[in-house]
C-alpha positions as a printed Julia matrix, in Angstrom:
110×3 Matrix{Float64}:
 77.59  138.05  143.62
 77.39  141.31  145.6
 75.02  141.81  148.43
 72.65  144.33  148.88
 75.0   145.99  151.82
 78.03  145.89  149.46
 75.78  148.32  146.82
 75.61  151.05  149.56
 78.96  152.14  149.01
 78.7   152.64  145.6
 75.53  155.22  146.58
 77.1   156.66  148.85
 79.85  157.51  146.02
 76.76  158.82  144.37
 75.24  160.23  146.81
 78.77  162.81  147.39
 79.07  163.34  143.56
 75.9   165.38  143.7
 78.51  168.04  145.16
 80.7   167.79  141.99
 78.08  168.12  139.42
 77.24  171.38  141.47
 80.77  172.64  141.32
 80.61  171.62  137.79
 77.56  173.82  137.3
 79.47  176.88  139.19
 82.71  176.61  137.12
 80.99  176.05  133.87
 78.54  179.48  134.43
 81.7   181.25  135.73
 83.34  180.4   132.61
 80.71  181.26  130.5
 80.74  184.59  132.45
 84.62  185.25  132.22
 84.27  184.36  128.14
 81.4   185.43  127.11
 82.31  189.12  126.64
 85.73  189.1   125.94
 85.19  189.46  122.43
 84.87  193.37  123.02
 87.8   193.59  124.99
 90.11  191.5   122.87
 92.72  193.32  120.93
 93.36  192.7   116.7
 95.95  190.16  117.86
 94.0   187.64  119.73
 94.37  183.79  119.3
 90.46  182.83  118.82
 92.22  178.95  118.43
 94.11  179.5   121.85
 90.69  180.77  123.16
 89.23  177.49  121.62
 91.89  175.5   123.21
 91.25  176.87  126.46
 87.27  176.33  126.77
 88.56  172.59  125.17
 90.54  172.59  127.98
 88.54  172.83  130.77
 85.84  170.58  129.38
 88.42  167.9   128.67
 89.43  168.35  132.67
 86.09  167.78  133.78
 85.16  164.77  131.59
 88.26  163.12  133.15
 87.14  164.24  136.43
 83.54  162.86  135.56
 85.27  159.53  133.99
 86.9   159.05  137.59
 83.94  159.52  139.38
 82.27  156.56  137.31
 84.77  154.59  137.82
 84.93  154.92  141.36
 80.98  154.02  141.75
 81.4   150.62  139.22
 84.6   149.65  141.54
 82.45  150.77  144.83
 79.79  148.49  143.27
 81.93  145.68  143.02
 83.56  145.8   145.89
 81.62  147.27  148.53
 84.55  150.0   149.59
 83.12  153.77  149.99
 85.43  155.39  147.58
 83.71  158.87  148.55
 86.92  160.92  148.4
 87.14  160.36  144.79
 84.17  162.6   143.96
 85.26  165.04  146.4
 88.49  164.94  144.44
 87.6   165.2   141.28
 85.34  168.49  142.28
 88.65  170.24  143.42
 89.99  168.79  139.7
 87.38  170.45  137.76
 87.9   173.75  140.04
 91.43  173.22  138.86
 90.14  172.99  135.63
 88.63  175.86  135.73
 91.41  177.98  136.55
 93.99  177.18  134.14
 91.26  177.17  131.09
 90.69  180.9   132.66
 94.57  181.93  132.41
 94.92  180.41  129.11
 91.86  182.06  128.23
 93.65  185.19  129.19
 96.69  184.54  127.79
 95.47  183.82  124.26
 93.2   187.43  124.31
 96.61  188.94  124.95
């Protein structure tokens, strides 16, 4: 059985995960703002399926990053090792997902 002192490592990962949630909220707002008015600037040959794939790419990358953080919390809970670097790295992953998705979206808008 895990001692209470060991569970503080999981708590530390959760606390740092707040940064990841903040990054996700901000990047989602940026993605929405960057794409919400794109329909007016699109030429008649826009690839709307590509635009949808760009959005799905962003949310898929974000989901994978949150799953990595959840695994880090469980691992920290069981082992007592503080893996606070995982949510920080996952925050960078969410930001990278945003940049990739915006590039895919702009390419789809032709």
